[in-house]
C-alpha positions in Angstrom: -118.2 73.4 -167.3 -119.5 71.8 -164.1 -119.0 73.6 -160.8 -116.9 72.1 -158.1 -118.6 71.0 -154.8 -116.9 74.0 -153.2 -118.5 76.5 -155.6 -121.9 75.0 -156.3 -123.6 77.0 -153.5 -122.8 80.2 -151.7 -122.4 78.9 -148.2 -118.9 77.5 -147.5 -118.9 74.1 -145.7 -116.2 71.7 -144.5 -116.2 68.0 -143.7 -114.7 64.7 -144.5 -115.4 62.8 -147.7 -114.5 59.6 -149.6 -113.5 60.1 -153.2 -113.9 56.6 -154.6 -114.7 53.0 -153.8 -111.5 52.6 -151.7 -113.6 54.5 -149.1 -110.8 56.4 -147.5 -111.8 59.7 -146.0 -110.0 63.0 -146.1 -110.8 66.7 -145.4 -113.1 68.1 -148.0 -114.3 71.7 -148.8 -117.7 72.0 -150.3 -120.8 74.3 -150.2 -124.3 74.4 -148.9 -127.3 76.3 -150.4 -128.5 79.6 -148.9 -131.2 79.2 -146.3 -134.4 79.2 -148.3 -137.7 80.4 -147.0 -138.7 77.0 -145.7 -135.2 75.9 -144.7 -133.4 75.5 -141.4 -129.6 75.9 -141.2 -127.9 74.4 -138.2 -124.4 73.9 -136.8 -123.6 70.2 -136.7 -122.5 69.2 -133.2 -122.5 65.4 -133.5 -123.2 62.7 -136.2 -123.6 59.0 -135.8 -121.7 56.5 -138.0 -124.2 54.0 -139.5 -123.4 50.7 -141.1 -125.0 51.9 -144.2 -122.4 54.7 -144.4 -119.8 51.9 -144.8 -121.9 50.2 -147.5 -122.3 53.5 -149.3 -118.6 54.7 -149.3 -117.7 51.3 -150.8 -120.6 51.6 -153.4 -121.8 48.2 -152.3 -125.4 49.1 -153.2 -124.4 50.5 -156.6 -125.7 54.1 -156.5 -123.0 56.0 -154.6 -122.1 59.5 -156.0 -118.6 60.6 -155.3 -117.3 62.5 -153.6 -119.4 61.3 -150.7 -119.9 63.0 -147.3 -121.9 60.5 -145.3 -123.9 60.9 -142.1 -127.6 60.7 -141.5 -127.8 60.8 -137.7 -127.1 64.5 -137.5 -127.8 66.7 -134.5 -127.0 70.3 -133.8 -128.2 73.9 -133.0 -130.2 76.1 -135.3 -128.2 79.1 -136.6 -130.6 80.5 -139.2 -134.2 80.0 -140.3 -136.1 80.9 -143.5 -138.8 83.6 -143.6 -141.6 81.0 -143.7 -140.3 78.5 -141.2 -142.9 77.9 -138.5 -141.5 75.1 -136.3 -138.0 76.2 -135.4 -136.1 79.3 -134.2 -132.4 80.1 -133.8 -130.9 78.3 -130.9 -133.3 75.3 -131.0 -131.7 71.8 -130.8 -132.6 69.8 -133.9 -131.8 66.6 -135.8 -131.9 65.3 -139.4 -132.1 61.6 -140.2 -132.0 59.7 -143.4 -134.3 62.0 -145.5 -134.0 65.6 -146.7 -136.7 65.5 -149.4 -139.7 63.7 -150.9 -142.5 64.6 -153.4 -144.9 65.6 -150.6 -147.8 64.7 -152.9 -148.0 60.9 -153.3 -150.1 58.5 -151.2 -147.1 57.7 -149.1 -146.2 61.3 -148.3 -149.9 62.1 -147.7 -149.9 59.4 -145.0 -146.7 60.6 -143.3 -144.7 57.8 -144.9 -142.1 59.9 -146.8 -139.6 57.1 -146.3 -141.6 55.1 -148.9 -142.0 58.0 -151.4 -140.8 56.9 -154.9 -139.0 60.3 -155.1 -137.5 60.4 -151.7 -134.2 62.2 -151.4 -131.6 60.7 -149.0 -129.5 62.9 -146.8 -126.4 62.2 -148.7 -125.2 61.0 -152.1 -128.4 61.7 -154.0 -129.5 64.4 -156.4 -131.4 67.2 -154.7 -134.3 69.1 -156.4 -131.7 71.6 -157.7 -129.6 68.9 -159.3 -126.7 69.1 -156.9 -125.7 66.1 -154.8 -126.7 65.9 -151.1 -124.0 65.9 -148.5 -124.5 64.4 -145.0 -123.4 65.1 -141.4 -119.7 64.4 -141.4 -119.5 68.2 -141.8 -119.7 71.5 -139.9 -123.2 72.7 -141.0 -126.4 71.5 -142.5 -129.3 73.0 -144.4 -132.7 71.2 -144.7 -136.3 71.9 -145.3 -138.1 72.3 -141.9 -140.4 69.4 -142.8 -137.4 67.0 -142.6 -136.0 68.4 -139.4 -136.7 66.8 -136.0 -137.3 68.8 -132.8 -134.9 67.5 -130.2 -136.3 67.1 -126.6 -134.5 69.0 -123.9 -133.9 66.0 -121.7 -132.4 63.9 -124.5 -128.6 64.2 -124.8 -127.6 65.3 -128.3 -124.3 63.3 -128.4 -125.5 59.9 -127.2 -128.9 60.3 -128.8 -127.8 61.0 -132.4 -128.0 57.3 -133.6 -131.7 57.3 -132.8 -132.3 59.2 -136.0 -131.5 56.0 -138.0 -130.9 53.0 -135.8 -133.7 54.1 -133.4 -136.4 54.6 -136.0 -135.3 51.5 -138.0 -136.3 49.3 -135.1 -139.1 51.4 -133.5 -141.1 51.6 -136.7 -141.5 47.8 -137.4 -142.3 47.1 -133.8 -145.1 49.6 -134.0 -146.4 48.8 -137.5 -146.4 45.1 -137.2 -148.1 45.1 -133.8 -145.1 43.9 -131.8 -145.4 46.7 -129.2 -148.0 45.1 -126.9 -147.1 44.2 -123.3 -146.6 40.4 -122.9 -145.7 39.6 -126.5 -142.7 37.5 -127.3 -140.3 39.4 -129.6 -137.0 38.2 -131.0 -134.1 40.4 -132.1 -131.5 39.0 -134.4 -128.1 40.5 -134.1 -126.8 42.6 -131.3 -125.2 45.6 -133.0 -126.1 49.2 -133.6 -129.6 48.3 -134.7 -130.1 45.2 -132.5 -129.3 46.8 -129.1 -131.8 49.6 -129.7 -134.4 47.0 -130.9 -134.0 45.3 -127.5 -134.4 48.6 -125.6 -137.5 49.7 -127.5 -139.1 46.3 -127.3 -138.5 46.2 -123.5 -139.9 49.7 -123.2 -143.1 48.5 -124.9 -143.4 45.7 -122.2 -142.6 42.7 -124.4 -140.5 39.7 -123.5 -137.3 39.9 -125.6 -135.2 37.1 -126.9 -131.8 38.0 -128.5 -130.7 35.6 -131.3 -127.0 35.8 -132.1 -124.2 33.6 -133.6 -122.0 34.7 -130.7 -122.4 33.2 -127.2 -120.1 35.9 -125.9 -122.9 38.4 -126.3 -125.2 36.6 -123.8 -124.1 38.4 -120.7 -124.3 41.8 -122.4 -127.8 41.0 -123.9 -129.3 39.9 -120.6 -127.2 41.6 -117.9 -126.9 45.0 -119.5 -129.6 45.4 -122.1 -132.3 43.6 -120.2 -133.2 40.9 -122.7 -135.1 38.0 -121.2 -133.7 35.1 -123.2 -130.6 34.5 -125.4 -130.3 31.9 -128.3 -127.2 30.9 -130.1 -128.5 30.6 -133.7 -125.9 28.0 -134.7 -127.0 25.7 -131.8 -129.7 23.4 -133.3 -130.7 22.1 -129.8 -131.3 25.6 -128.5 -133.2 26.7 -131.6 -135.3 23.6 -131.5 -136.2 24.0 -127.9 -137.4 27.6 -128.6 -139.4 26.6 -131.8 -142.8 28.2 -132.1 -142.3 30.6 -129.2 -142.0 34.1 -130.8 -144.8 36.4 -132.1 -142.4 38.3 -134.2 -138.7 38.8 -135.0 -136.7 41.9 -135.9 -133.8 40.8 -138.0 -131.0 43.4 -138.0 -128.2 41.4 -139.6 -126.7 43.0 -142.8 -124.7 39.9 -143.8 -125.9 36.8 -145.6 -127.5 34.3 -143.2 -130.2 31.6 -143.3 -133.8 32.4 -142.6 -135.2 28.9 -142.1 -134.0 28.6 -138.5 -135.6 32.0 -137.7 -138.9 31.0 -139.2 -138.9 28.0 -137.0 -138.9 30.2 -133.9 -142.1 31.9 -134.9 -145.6 30.9 -133.8 -148.2 30.4 -136.5 -149.0 33.7 -138.1 -145.7 35.1 -136.8 -143.7 37.8 -138.6 -140.0 38.0 -139.5 -139.2 41.6 -140.3 -136.0 42.4 -142.2 -134.3 45.7 -141.3 -130.7 44.8 -142.0 -129.6 45.2 -145.7 -127.4 42.4 -146.9 -125.5 43.3 -150.1 -126.2 39.7 -151.4 -129.6 38.2 -151.8 -130.9 35.8 -149.2 -132.6 32.5 -149.9 -136.4 32.7 -149.5 -137.8 29.5 -147.9 -141.4 29.2 -149.0 -142.5 26.0 -147.4 -141.9 27.1 -143.8 -144.0 30.2 -144.5 -146.9 28.2 -146.0 -147.2 25.7 -143.2 -147.5 28.3 -140.5 -149.0 31.2 -142.4 -145.8 33.1 -141.5 -144.7 36.4 -143.0 -141.3 37.7 -144.1 -141.5 41.5 -144.4 -139.2 44.5 -144.7 -139.1 47.9 -143.1 -137.1 51.0 -143.8 -136.6 53.8 -141.2 -139.9 55.8 -140.7 -141.7 58.9 -141.8 -141.0 62.2 -140.2 -144.1 62.1 -138.0 -143.1 58.7 -136.7 -139.5 59.7 -136.3 -140.6 62.6 -134.1 -142.8 60.2 -132.1 -139.9 57.8 -131.6 -137.6 60.6 -130.4 -140.2 61.8 -127.9 -140.8 58.2 -126.8 -137.0 57.7 -126.3 -136.8 60.8 -124.2 -139.8 59.8 -122.1 -138.4 56.3 -121.4 -134.7 57.2 -121.3 -133.8 55.0 -124.3 -130.3 55.9 -125.4 -127.9 54.1 -127.7 -124.6 52.8 -126.3 -122.0 54.8 -128.1 -118.2 55.4 -128.5 -117.4 59.1 -129.2 -114.7 59.7 -131.7 -113.0 62.7 -133.4 -113.6 63.0 -137.2 -110.0 62.2 -138.1 -110.6 58.7 -136.6 -113.3 57.9 -139.1 -111.1 55.7 -141.4 -110.2 53.5 -138.3 -113.9 53.6 -137.3 -114.9 52.2 -140.7 -112.4 49.4 -140.4 -113.6 48.5 -136.9 -117.2 48.7 -138.0 -116.6 46.2 -140.8 -115.4 43.8 -138.1 -118.3 44.6 -135.8 -115.7 46.0 -133.3 -117.9 48.6 -131.6 -120.4 48.6 -128.8 -122.6 49.6 -130.4 -122.4 52.9 -132.4 -119.7 55.4 -133.2 -120.6 59.1 -132.8 -118.4 61.7 -134.3 -117.8 64.8 -132.1 -118.0 67.0 -135.1 -117.8 70.5 -133.5 -114.9 69.7 -131.3 -112.8 67.8 -133.8 -113.4 70.2 -136.8 -112.6 73.1 -134.6 -109.3 71.5 -133.8 -108.3 71.2 -137.5 
């Protein structure tokens, strides 16, 4: 007979979980494994709410395992370390992002690209090496192999900084990999949500000229006045889009809903790159002709490896790059999901896990 989540492992844990595709959260008792010799156990203080959490609780990508405890922007303080842990000690501030495992042997892992390992293990709702299902950061404690734990800089706030572990690395990595991190380059950012606003901040920190592309004119003042973007385009305005044709070296597209790509390709210079980091649940139409005539590229990018994630966190600390967040208690998470589905947040929810679980 299969064990319940509460009895699979010896360490008692508590969080909030969704039980089915309705995606409603409720308090949930489960268990974590004992701290192995290479493991770090930490008390979860804060956890960001990612748009992919919403996709997953609704099983919109088709591989959700229920019950699901989401959360992959997890920060806290180390409470226990295994006998062979070298990088961390009790009391250290740490974070865990989207990954808690990979094969550690393939070409991708050997090149610090665990995020592209065919055997990667996501932080929640995936089978771990022991066969049990992983649970994320909407919970009071976390256990992870030290390889997948990020050292948190002292001058970077844990609460506000938590979303960097997904939204931050998701935009930082393609800017770096595709060479859009050079001062003076012209970079577009499509969508001004949790990912997009950090894409603007990182691109500006690299010294590029940033154009925000959005369907909503109401976001212009925020984009330019608050986030420091240089230009703003309303993607549904053909005149604006035509006037800006051929001006961008690259575009980071953060939109997770279905949308046309042809207008975006028109903004690129010859040899320009359109990099998809949003994850629409329905396929997008691939326009080949506009790619051919300008030798343009449509590419994708997913988070980053552990080395690059640490690099991103250190870069954010050095340049004071922080997400714009709204702090919430964990019992607000159902409302937060409703608001997230309507893009009604600027720009990221962060759950105050310690304070709100202590109150229960």
